[in-house]
C-alpha positions as CSV (number, residue, x, y, z in Angstrom):
1,M,75.4,128.3,-173.4
2,R,76.0,128.0,-169.3
3,Y,73.7,125.9,-168.4
4,K,74.3,123.2,-170.8
5,Q,78.5,123.7,-169.7
6,L,77.3,123.3,-166.1
7,A,74.5,120.3,-167.1
8,A,77.2,118.8,-168.8
9,Q,80.1,118.7,-165.8
10,Y,77.2,116.9,-163.7
11,I,76.8,114.3,-166.2
12,N,80.1,113.8,-166.1
13,K,80.2,113.4,-162.1
14,I,76.9,111.0,-162.3
15,E,78.5,108.7,-165.2
16,S,82.1,108.6,-162.9
17,G,80.0,107.7,-160.0
18,Q,80.8,111.4,-157.7
19,L,77.5,111.4,-157.6
20,A,75.5,108.2,-157.0
21,V,71.9,107.1,-158.0
22,N,69.3,108.9,-155.6
23,A,71.7,111.4,-154.3
24,K,70.3,114.7,-153.5
25,M,71.2,117.5,-155.7
26,P,72.3,120.9,-154.0
27,S,69.0,123.3,-153.9
28,L,68.4,125.8,-156.4
29,R,69.7,128.6,-154.3
30,N,72.6,126.8,-153.2
31,F,73.5,125.8,-157.3
32,K,73.2,129.4,-157.8
33,Q,75.5,130.8,-155.2
34,L,77.9,127.7,-155.7
35,H,78.3,128.3,-159.7
36,N,77.6,132.1,-159.6
37,V,75.0,132.0,-162.1
38,S,71.1,133.5,-162.2
39,M,68.3,131.5,-160.7
40,T,66.9,131.6,-164.5
41,T,70.2,129.4,-165.4
42,A,70.1,127.2,-162.3
43,L,66.6,126.2,-163.2
44,N,67.2,125.8,-166.7
45,C,70.4,123.7,-165.7
46,Y,68.2,121.3,-163.6
47,Q,65.3,121.1,-166.1
48,H,67.4,119.9,-168.7
49,L,69.2,117.5,-166.7
50,E,65.8,116.0,-166.0
51,S,64.8,116.0,-169.2
52,L,67.6,113.8,-170.7
53,G,67.0,111.6,-167.5
54,W,69.5,112.5,-165.6
55,L,67.5,114.3,-162.4
56,L,64.1,113.3,-160.8
57,A,62.3,116.4,-159.2
58,K,60.4,115.1,-156.1
59,P,57.9,117.4,-154.7
60,Q,58.7,119.6,-151.3
61,S,61.9,117.8,-151.4
62,G,64.1,118.9,-154.5
63,Y,66.1,117.2,-157.4
64,Y,67.6,113.9,-156.8
65,V,70.1,112.0,-159.2
66,A,68.1,109.4,-161.5
67,N,68.0,105.6,-162.2
68,Q,68.7,105.5,-165.5
69,S,67.3,102.2,-165.8
70,L,63.9,103.6,-165.1
71,L,64.4,106.5,-167.0
72,N,66.3,106.1,-170.3
73,N,64.1,103.6,-171.9
74,K,61.6,105.9,-172.9
75,P,59.5,105.2,-175.8
76,T,61.0,106.2,-179.3
77,A,59.9,108.8,-181.6
78,P,59.3,107.8,-184.9
79,T,61.0,109.8,-187.7
80,L,58.6,112.6,-189.1
81,I,59.4,115.4,-191.5
82,S,56.4,117.1,-191.1
83,F,57.3,120.0,-194.3
84,Q,57.8,117.1,-196.2
85,S,54.2,115.6,-195.2
86,V,50.3,116.8,-196.8
87,T,48.2,118.5,-194.5
88,T,45.8,115.6,-192.5
89,Q,42.0,115.6,-191.4
90,P,41.2,114.4,-188.2
91,S,38.6,111.3,-188.0
92,L,35.6,112.3,-186.4
93,P,34.9,110.8,-182.6
94,Q,33.7,107.2,-182.8
95,A,30.3,106.4,-181.2
96,Y,30.0,106.7,-177.4
97,N,31.0,103.9,-175.5
98,P,28.9,103.8,-172.2
99,F,31.2,101.3,-170.5
100,I,34.3,103.6,-170.7
101,D,33.1,105.9,-168.0
102,P,33.9,103.3,-164.8
103,C,37.0,101.9,-166.1
104,P,40.5,103.6,-164.4
105,L,42.7,102.6,-166.9
106,G,41.0,104.5,-169.9
107,I,40.3,108.3,-169.7
108,A,42.7,110.5,-167.8
109,R,41.6,111.4,-164.3
110,Y,42.6,110.6,-160.5
111,D,41.1,108.4,-157.9
112,P,37.9,109.9,-156.6
113,S,38.8,109.8,-153.3
114,L,41.4,112.3,-153.3
115,M,38.3,114.9,-154.6
116,P,38.1,117.6,-151.5
117,V,34.3,116.6,-151.0
118,V,34.1,118.5,-147.8
119,K,35.4,121.5,-148.7
120,L,33.8,122.1,-151.8
121,Q,30.6,121.1,-149.8
122,Q,31.3,124.0,-147.6
123,S,32.2,126.4,-150.6
124,F,29.2,126.0,-152.3
125,K,27.1,126.5,-149.7
126,R,29.1,130.3,-148.7
127,A,28.5,130.8,-152.6
128,M,24.8,130.2,-152.6
129,K,24.4,132.7,-149.5
130,Q,26.9,134.9,-151.3
131,Q,24.5,135.3,-154.2
132,G,21.4,135.5,-152.5
133,G,18.7,137.0,-154.9
134,L,20.7,137.1,-157.8
135,L,20.0,133.8,-158.7
136,S,17.4,134.9,-161.4
137,H,20.4,136.9,-163.2
138,Y,22.3,135.6,-166.1
139,P,25.9,135.3,-165.3
140,N,28.6,137.4,-166.5
141,P,29.3,136.5,-170.0
142,Q,33.2,136.7,-169.4
143,G,33.0,135.2,-165.9
144,E,32.2,136.2,-162.3
145,I,34.9,139.0,-161.2
146,S,35.8,137.1,-157.9
147,L,36.7,134.0,-159.9
148,R,38.6,136.0,-162.1
149,E,40.6,137.9,-159.6
150,N,40.9,134.6,-157.5
151,L,42.4,133.4,-160.5
152,S,44.6,136.3,-161.2
153,T,45.9,135.9,-157.3
154,H,46.7,132.1,-157.6
155,F,48.9,132.3,-160.6
156,K,50.6,135.4,-159.4
157,N,51.7,133.2,-156.5
158,V,54.1,131.1,-159.2
159,D,55.2,134.5,-160.7
160,F,52.3,134.1,-163.6
161,H,51.0,137.4,-163.9
162,F,47.8,138.5,-165.7
163,A,44.6,141.0,-165.2
164,A,41.0,139.8,-163.9
165,E,39.9,142.2,-167.0
166,N,41.9,139.6,-169.3
167,C,40.4,136.4,-168.7
168,V,37.5,134.7,-169.7
169,V,35.8,132.0,-168.2
170,T,34.5,129.1,-170.3
171,H,33.1,125.4,-169.7
172,G,36.3,123.6,-169.2
173,C,39.6,123.6,-171.3
174,L,38.1,121.9,-174.4
175,D,35.6,124.8,-174.4
176,A,38.1,127.6,-174.2
177,I,40.2,125.9,-177.0
178,R,37.0,125.5,-179.1
179,T,36.3,129.3,-179.3
180,A,40.1,130.0,-179.5
181,I,39.9,127.9,-182.7
182,E,36.5,129.5,-184.1
183,I,38.5,132.9,-183.6
184,T,41.6,132.2,-185.1
185,T,41.1,129.7,-187.9
186,D,37.9,128.8,-190.4
187,I,37.0,125.5,-191.7
188,G,39.4,123.8,-194.1
189,D,42.5,125.8,-192.3
190,A,45.4,123.6,-191.3
191,I,46.5,123.8,-187.4
192,A,50.0,122.4,-186.0
193,I,49.5,120.0,-183.3
194,S,52.2,117.7,-181.6
195,S,52.4,114.1,-182.9
196,P,51.4,112.2,-180.5
197,C,48.5,114.6,-179.7
198,F,45.7,114.3,-177.0
199,S,43.3,112.3,-178.8
200,G,40.3,114.5,-177.6
201,L,42.0,117.7,-179.5
202,L,42.2,115.4,-182.9
203,E,38.3,114.6,-182.5
204,L,37.7,118.4,-181.7
205,L,39.4,119.5,-184.7
206,G,37.6,116.7,-186.9
207,V,34.5,117.7,-185.7
208,M,35.1,121.7,-186.2
209,G,36.3,120.6,-190.1
210,R,39.7,121.9,-189.3
211,R,43.1,119.8,-191.1
212,V,46.2,119.4,-189.1
213,V,50.1,119.3,-189.6
214,E,51.4,116.9,-187.1
215,I,55.0,118.5,-185.7
216,P,57.3,115.7,-183.9
217,S,57.7,115.7,-180.2
218,V,61.3,115.9,-179.1
219,K,62.9,115.6,-175.6
220,E,62.7,119.1,-174.8
221,G,59.0,119.7,-176.2
222,I,58.4,119.6,-179.7
223,D,60.6,120.3,-183.3
224,L,60.4,124.0,-183.4
225,E,62.7,124.2,-186.8
226,Q,59.9,121.9,-188.2
227,L,57.4,124.3,-186.7
228,Q,59.1,127.2,-188.0
229,K,59.1,125.7,-191.8
230,Q,55.5,125.6,-191.8
231,M,55.1,129.0,-190.3
232,Q,57.3,130.0,-192.9
233,F,55.7,128.1,-195.8
234,G,52.3,129.6,-194.4
235,T,51.1,126.2,-194.3
236,I,49.1,126.6,-191.0
237,K,46.6,129.3,-189.9
238,A,47.3,128.3,-185.8
239,G,49.0,125.9,-183.7
240,L,47.4,124.0,-181.0
241,F,49.8,122.8,-178.4
242,C,50.0,121.3,-175.0
243,T,53.3,123.1,-173.3
244,S,53.3,120.9,-169.7
245,H,52.8,117.1,-169.3
246,M,51.6,116.6,-172.7
247,N,49.2,114.1,-173.1
248,P,49.9,111.1,-174.0
249,Q,53.9,110.8,-173.8
250,G,54.2,113.5,-171.0
251,I,56.8,115.4,-172.2
252,S,57.3,119.3,-171.0
253,M,58.4,122.1,-173.4
254,S,61.5,123.6,-171.7
255,A,61.5,126.9,-170.4
256,L,63.8,127.8,-173.6
257,Q,61.2,125.9,-175.8
258,K,58.9,127.9,-174.9
259,Q,60.1,131.5,-175.2
260,K,61.1,130.4,-178.4
261,L,57.7,129.0,-179.1
262,V,56.4,132.5,-178.4
263,E,59.3,134.4,-180.0
264,L,57.9,132.3,-183.7
265,A,54.3,133.2,-183.4
266,T,55.3,136.8,-182.6
267,R,57.5,137.2,-185.6
268,Y,55.0,135.2,-188.1
269,K,52.2,136.6,-186.5
270,I,50.5,133.3,-186.0
271,P,48.6,132.2,-182.8
272,I,49.5,129.9,-180.4
273,I,46.3,128.2,-178.7
274,E,48.2,126.7,-175.6
275,D,46.5,123.8,-173.9
276,D,47.7,124.0,-170.1
277,V,45.1,121.9,-168.3
278,Y,48.0,119.9,-166.9
279,L,50.4,123.0,-165.6
280,E,49.5,122.5,-161.7
281,L,49.8,118.6,-161.9
282,G,53.5,118.7,-162.2
283,F,55.8,116.7,-159.6
284,K,58.6,119.5,-159.1
285,K,58.6,121.7,-156.4
286,V,58.0,124.9,-158.6
287,I,55.2,125.1,-161.2
288,P,56.6,125.5,-164.8
289,L,55.9,128.6,-166.3
290,P,53.4,128.6,-169.4
291,A,54.4,129.8,-172.9
292,K,52.0,132.8,-171.9
293,H,54.3,134.1,-169.3
294,W,56.6,135.2,-172.2
295,D,54.2,136.6,-174.4
296,S,54.4,140.7,-174.9
297,E,52.3,140.7,-178.3
298,G,49.5,138.8,-177.4
299,Y,49.9,135.8,-179.9
300,V,49.6,133.0,-177.2
301,L,45.6,131.8,-176.2
302,W,46.5,130.4,-172.7
303,C,43.5,128.0,-171.8
304,G,43.4,126.0,-168.7
305,S,40.9,124.6,-165.9
306,I,40.2,122.3,-162.8
307,S,38.7,119.9,-164.6
308,K,41.8,117.6,-164.1
309,T,43.0,119.2,-160.8
310,I,39.5,119.4,-159.0
311,A,36.8,117.4,-160.7
312,A,36.1,117.2,-164.8
313,G,32.1,117.4,-163.9
314,Y,32.3,120.8,-162.6
315,R,33.5,121.9,-166.7
316,L,34.6,125.2,-165.3
317,G,38.0,126.3,-167.3
318,W,39.4,130.5,-168.5
319,C,41.5,131.4,-171.4
320,L,43.5,134.4,-171.9
321,P,42.8,135.4,-175.4
322,G,45.5,138.2,-175.5
323,R,45.3,140.6,-178.7
324,Y,42.1,138.3,-179.8
325,L,40.3,139.1,-176.1
326,D,37.5,141.2,-178.1
327,A,36.8,139.0,-180.6
328,Y,36.7,135.9,-178.1
329,L,34.4,137.7,-175.8
330,R,32.0,138.6,-178.9
331,Q,32.1,134.9,-179.9
332,R,31.5,133.9,-176.4
333,L,28.4,135.8,-176.3
334,F,26.8,134.6,-178.9
335,A,27.9,131.1,-178.3
336,N,26.2,131.0,-174.7
337,Q,25.2,132.6,-171.5
338,G,28.1,132.3,-169.2
339,V,28.7,129.6,-166.9
340,T,27.0,129.0,-163.9
341,S,27.0,131.6,-161.3
342,P,27.0,129.4,-158.2
343,L,29.6,127.2,-159.4
344,Q,31.5,130.2,-160.3
345,L,31.9,131.6,-156.7
346,A,32.0,128.5,-155.4
347,I,35.3,127.5,-156.7
348,A,36.2,131.2,-156.1
349,D,35.8,130.7,-152.2
350,F,37.5,127.0,-152.8
351,I,40.8,129.4,-154.3
352,A,40.7,132.4,-151.8
353,R,40.7,130.2,-148.9
354,G,43.5,128.4,-149.3
355,D,42.1,125.0,-150.3
356,Y,42.7,124.7,-153.6
357,I,46.2,125.1,-153.3
358,N,46.8,122.5,-150.5
359,H,44.6,120.2,-152.4
360,L,47.1,120.5,-155.0
361,K,49.7,119.6,-152.8
362,K,48.0,116.7,-151.7
363,V,47.2,115.5,-155.3
364,R,50.8,116.1,-156.8
365,L,52.1,114.0,-154.1
366,H,49.9,111.0,-154.7
367,L,50.2,110.8,-158.6
368,Q,54.0,111.1,-158.1
369,Q,53.7,108.1,-155.9
370,Q,51.7,106.3,-158.4
371,T,53.6,107.1,-161.3
372,Q,56.6,105.3,-159.8
373,L,54.6,102.3,-158.5
374,Y,53.0,101.8,-162.2
375,M,56.4,102.2,-163.9
376,T,58.1,99.3,-161.6
377,Y,54.9,97.1,-161.8
378,L,55.0,97.5,-166.0
379,Q,58.6,96.8,-166.0
380,E,58.6,93.5,-164.1
381,N,55.6,92.5,-165.9
382,L,55.5,93.7,-169.7
383,P,57.6,91.9,-172.2
384,E,61.2,92.3,-172.4
385,G,62.2,95.6,-174.2
386,S,58.9,97.4,-173.8
387,K,59.6,101.1,-173.2
388,I,57.9,103.3,-170.7
389,S,57.4,107.2,-170.6
390,N,58.7,108.9,-167.8
391,P,56.3,112.3,-167.1
392,A,56.9,114.7,-164.8
393,G,53.4,115.6,-164.4
394,G,49.7,114.5,-165.0
395,F,48.7,111.2,-164.6
396,V,49.1,108.8,-167.8
397,L,51.9,106.9,-169.4
398,W,52.9,106.2,-173.1
399,I,53.9,102.3,-173.4
400,E,55.8,101.1,-176.6
401,V,55.8,97.4,-176.4
402,A,57.5,95.9,-179.6
403,K,55.4,93.4,-182.1
404,L,52.3,94.3,-180.3
405,D,49.4,94.3,-182.5
406,T,47.2,97.4,-180.9
407,S,43.9,96.8,-182.8
408,Q,43.4,93.2,-181.8
409,L,44.5,94.6,-178.1
410,K,41.8,97.1,-178.5
411,H,39.1,94.4,-179.6
412,L,40.0,92.1,-176.7
413,A,40.3,94.8,-174.2
414,R,37.0,96.2,-174.9
415,Q,35.6,92.1,-175.0
416,N,37.0,91.9,-171.4
417,K,35.7,95.5,-170.0
418,V,39.2,96.8,-169.7
419,D,39.8,100.7,-171.2
420,I,42.9,101.7,-172.7
421,R,43.9,104.1,-175.7
422,I,45.6,102.5,-178.6
423,G,48.7,104.6,-180.0
424,D,46.5,105.2,-183.1
425,E,44.1,107.4,-182.0
426,F,46.7,109.9,-181.1
427,S,47.5,110.5,-184.8
428,T,46.3,110.8,-188.2
429,L,49.9,109.1,-189.7
430,A,49.6,105.9,-188.3
431,L,52.7,106.0,-186.6
432,Y,52.2,104.5,-183.2
433,H,51.0,101.3,-183.9
434,H,52.9,99.1,-180.9
435,C,52.2,102.1,-178.3
436,F,49.1,103.0,-175.8
437,R,48.2,104.9,-173.1
438,L,47.3,104.2,-169.6
439,N,45.7,106.4,-166.8
440,I,47.6,105.9,-164.0
441,G,45.6,108.2,-161.6
442,F,43.8,105.3,-159.5
443,D,45.6,103.6,-156.6
444,M,46.9,100.3,-158.2
445,T,46.2,98.3,-154.9
446,A,42.2,98.7,-155.2
447,T,40.7,95.7,-157.1
448,Q,39.5,96.9,-159.8
449,V,42.5,98.5,-160.8
450,A,44.6,95.3,-159.9
451,V,42.3,93.0,-162.1
452,Q,42.2,94.9,-164.9
453,L,46.0,95.4,-165.0
454,S,46.7,91.9,-164.5
455,C,44.2,91.1,-167.2
456,L,45.6,93.8,-169.6
457,I,49.3,92.0,-169.3
458,K,47.9,88.8,-170.3
459,L,46.1,90.0,-173.2
460,I,49.7,92.1,-174.6
461,Q,51.0,88.6,-174.6
462,T,47.9,87.2,-176.5
463,C,48.4,90.2,-179.0
464,L,52.2,89.7,-179.5
465,K,53.0,89.3,-183.3
466,E,55.8,86.7,-183.9
């Protein structure tokens, strides 16, 4: 392919020293003109180079030649042949631990100081005035039309088009995913997931009585060849994948992978539930398109929310169910009476006034800076040979430390009020014994964060096996 040929040329230039570390690459427009290619080819080339660790995207700035010492020492993917394994049953969630919420290193969220509190308060005041005497009315089960229309306009600005009537408002992303699972599968059915997979999704699938088939992650996303075999064998009834800035490893599917994922779903008529909660938290200047963008037949159920971008406490999300819209609305009607209207109207106002996009710009820049600071700190303080992911968005790091006893680490961390997530929580196959996930959304210079990081480093040294 042309984009790979161009990528190989630039790799040679970097290796030969013609392009130095931190050198700025031509803009996409200039690259397009320089090589007489389409914008899609230019973007695919840069994304391919970035996925291989040769380039680094900086918000509002462009692409730069990456420091290989920072980017190429990533956690290794274990050998996993999913079509030789049987389906597995996720474990049920553990009992709630009340000390988890206040701790900054565990749950994936960013520093509360970044929340646009004043702007949100103003939007809520306007929403209450707008609703007036309609407070006694039940909310529309599909969602307030103003919110759905403003979401449609918002995503249209990044070249992702959908009609407001095809969108359903939900109580957050997991709620959207739960309904998608309910209408596309039955208890006991197997669902394909990435390996590793966000622990919250595994817990949800466990509670819902679904089995899973783990599809190994690769640099460009997931192993689509193995996924196709599962579809051919009839092992799975659906797929459930985070496609941009996957939690926990931070990988994003390339545009070509997303297109291929849609092609497979359409060919085998197997629904794909797309968890895109981190879509708008990328460090690149251009927001990646979801797989849903290429879905002309409606087999992708695209789920998103403001839980990660604005505030988890609002519990507001959405779904584009595609061909499953009628079934999705019927399920929502029986399951609940809709999302609270003042919240929907307030977020619609927040989006319409441009406050949402301005807030996203601020958060993305902060998260990119925090990512580099955390990576540098961990490289300097973790045991030699440790491997750290290099996410292009979101706010978690996936870390592999050789000979680390993560079970002991989890026990000691809890004793010391340090909250982390160990690798075994992200799989049903016991593949990630030496890995753990770290939330990096909080300012690492804050006293509580600095103390916990220091304590964590000491505990890791204690938990190394001989």
